[in-house]
N, C-alpha and C positions, 0 to 999 in steps of 0.2 A: 504494500500500500504506500503510495507516494504521500509525503507530508506536504501540507498546504498551510503555511503560516500566514498566508494572505487572509485567513479567516479573521484575524485580529483587525484587519482594515475594512471589515464589513459593518454595515449599520446594524445596530441592535434592534431597529424598528422594522426595516423591510429587507434586510440581508443584502442590500446593494453595496457596492464599493464606495468607500468614503474618501473623498479627495483630501490631500494633505493630512493623511492619517497620523503620521508620526509627529508632526508639528502641533496637532490639536491637543496632545496630552498636556501641553504647557498652558492650556486655557480651559481647564476643567470647569471653572466657575461659569463660563459662557457656553461651553459645549459639552456638558457632562453626559457621559454615557452615549455619545454620538456613535462611537465604534466600540468593538469589543476590547480594543487596546485601551481606550479611555476607561472602560469599566474595570479592566484588569488593574490599571494603575490606581484607581480609586479604591478597589478592594485591597490592594497592597497597603495603602495608607491606613485603612481600618485595621488591618492585621498589626501594623507597627504601633498604632495607637493603643489597641487592646494589650499587646505585649508590653509596651512601655509603661502604661499605667499599672498593669498587674505586677510588673517587676518592681516598680517604685513602692507599691504597697507591701510587697513581699520583703523587700530589703529593710524597710522601716520596722515592720512587725516582727520579722525574723530576727533582727538584731536585738530588739527588746526582749523577745521570748528566750532567745538563746542565752542572753546575758543573765536573765532572771534564773535560769536553770542552774547557774553556777554560783549562786549566792551562798556565802558561808552559813552554816547552821548556827546562827547567833540569836535566835529568838522565834517567837510564834509568827511574827510578820514575815520573816524571811522564809520560814518553812512553808507558810501558806502561799507565798509568791512562787516558790519552787514547784509546789504541787499544782498550782493553777497553770503555770507555763508548761509543765509536763503534760497536763490534761489537754492543753491546746495542741501541742505537737501530736500527741497520740490520736486526737480526734481528727484533725485535718489531714494527716498523712495516711490515714487508714480508710478514707472514703474516696472512691474514684472521682477524679476532677469533673467528669461529665455529670455525675450524680450531684456534685456540689453546685454546678451551674444550674441544674434544674431546681435544686432546693432554693437557691437565691432568686431564681426567676419566678417560680410558681408558689413556693411554700412560705418562705420568710416574709415577703411583702404582705401576706395575709395577716401576719401578727405585728409587723412593724410597718404601719401604714405609710409613713413618709417615703419608704423605699419604692412605693408604687409610682412616685413622681420621677424616679430616676430612669434614664434611658437604658435600654438593654445592654449596651456596651459597657456601661458603668457596673451593672450587676455582674456581668461576665468577668470584668476586670477584678472586682472584689473577690469573686469565687477563685479565680486564678491566683490572685495575690495571696489569699489565705492558704490555699493549697501549697503554693511554693514557699510561703513563710515557714511552714512546719519543717520543710527540708532545710531551709537556710538556718533556722534556729538550731538544728542538730549540728550543722557545720560550725556555727559560731560557738556552740557549747564545746565541741571537740577541740576547736582552736584554742579556747581559753584554758581548757583542762590539759592541753598538751604543753603549756608553758611550765617551766620549772617552778616548784612551789616557793622557791626563794624569791621570785618576783613579787608575789603577794606579800610575803613576809617583809621584804625590803620596803614596800610601799607603806606597810603598817608601821615599820620602825621609823620611817620619815615623818610620821604623824599624819598621814593622809587618811581621810575618811574612806569608807567603802565606795561611795560614788566617785570620789577623786581617784582612788586606786584603779577603778575600771576605766575612767576617762583618760588618765594620763599615763598609765602603765600597762594594764592588761589588754584593753581593747586595741590600742594602736599596734601592738605586736601580733595579737591574735588575728586581726583582720588581714594583715599582710600574709599570714600563713594560709588563710582559707580562701585567698583569691582564686587559685586553680579550681577548687570545687564550685565556687561561686560562678566561675565562667561557664561551667556545665549547666548550672541551674538557670543562668541568664539565657543560654541557648535553648534550654528546654522551655522557657517561658514563651519564646517565639514560636516554637513548634506546638506547644499546648494551646496557644491562642486559637488554633483551628477548631476547638470545641465551641467557639462563638457561633458557628453556623447553626448549631442546634436551637438557638433562640433568635435566628434570623438577623444576626449582625452581618452586614454585607461585606465580609472579609474574603480572603482568597479561596478558602474551601467552598463556601457557598457560591462564589462566582464560578468556580470550576464545575460544580454540580449543575447549576442552571445553564451556563454557557454550553456545556456538553449536550444537554438536552435540546437546546435550541439549534445548535449548529451540526450536531452529530460528528464533531471533530474532536473526540475525546483525547486522542493521542497528543495533538498539538496543545490543547488546553491544559492538560495535566502536566505536560513537559514544561510549559511556561510557568505554571504555578509552583512546580517542584523547584525550578531554577530560582524563583524569587524567595521561596522559603530557605533554600540553601544559601543564597546570597545574603539574606538577612542574618541568619545564624553565623555565617562567616564574618560579617561585619562586627557583630557582637563579640565574637572570639578575638578579633584584632584589637578592638577597643580595650577589652579586659586584659589582653596580653601587654598592651602598652601601659596600662595602669599598674600591672604587676611589675614590670621592669622599672617604672618610675618610683614605685614605693618599696622596692626591694631593700631589705635590711643590709647595709654595707657589710661585706665580709661573710654574710651568712651562707650564701651559695658556695662561695669559694671554700669555706671550711668544710661543707658537706662533700664537695668534690674531692678535697684532700683526703678526707676520711675514707671515701670509697676507694680511692687509689691505693691507700695504705693496705686495704684488705685484699 
């Protein structure tokens, strides 16, 4: 079967060829969905918006929950916070993300009425953010607990309070350690954004399903969508790799390499 990528330059209304197809994507506000290429670019924007918003929520909530899980056992309040953060992690990482999307879209707004006013992409982003936050929380917890116990003891000896110890000593080092797994979670956020199609957010997966039905050119449509997902995830990977290199602890990698060579 011969591939026909000219399908992207056909009108979404009557299937006829659209003139100046590739230049029209820069004028989506005036010519939205004039061709399947316009529709594809618009869907890509929705995918990036859902993934970006979900990842922002995940990083903030995951950092808080992961930190709370490592609080020292110094009283009733700290024990309660540890148990609550543990319950958060166990709840959201053990429910499939698609089920969580349906819960936030169909169930929770019935009990929390203000959520009914939120658009569907916000609800999907919240579901994706909370799901990913549970995984990030575990990575933050592991990063903090991997630090030598002397780091916390030294902070206490300097007279720092627990919040100050986390802010100035523990978290800056732990976050540098967990950047590689955070890279994987950031890429997963892009891929998991595809669940938004289930509640009619016009992102890439929904575009692919609808465009394939209208044009019967599934190979070309899904190849293009696959390429954009891969490109988005690769861009996230490059950004996180840049951040990792810029925030690397001086001498830390070299010392690890020397140790490996010694063995």
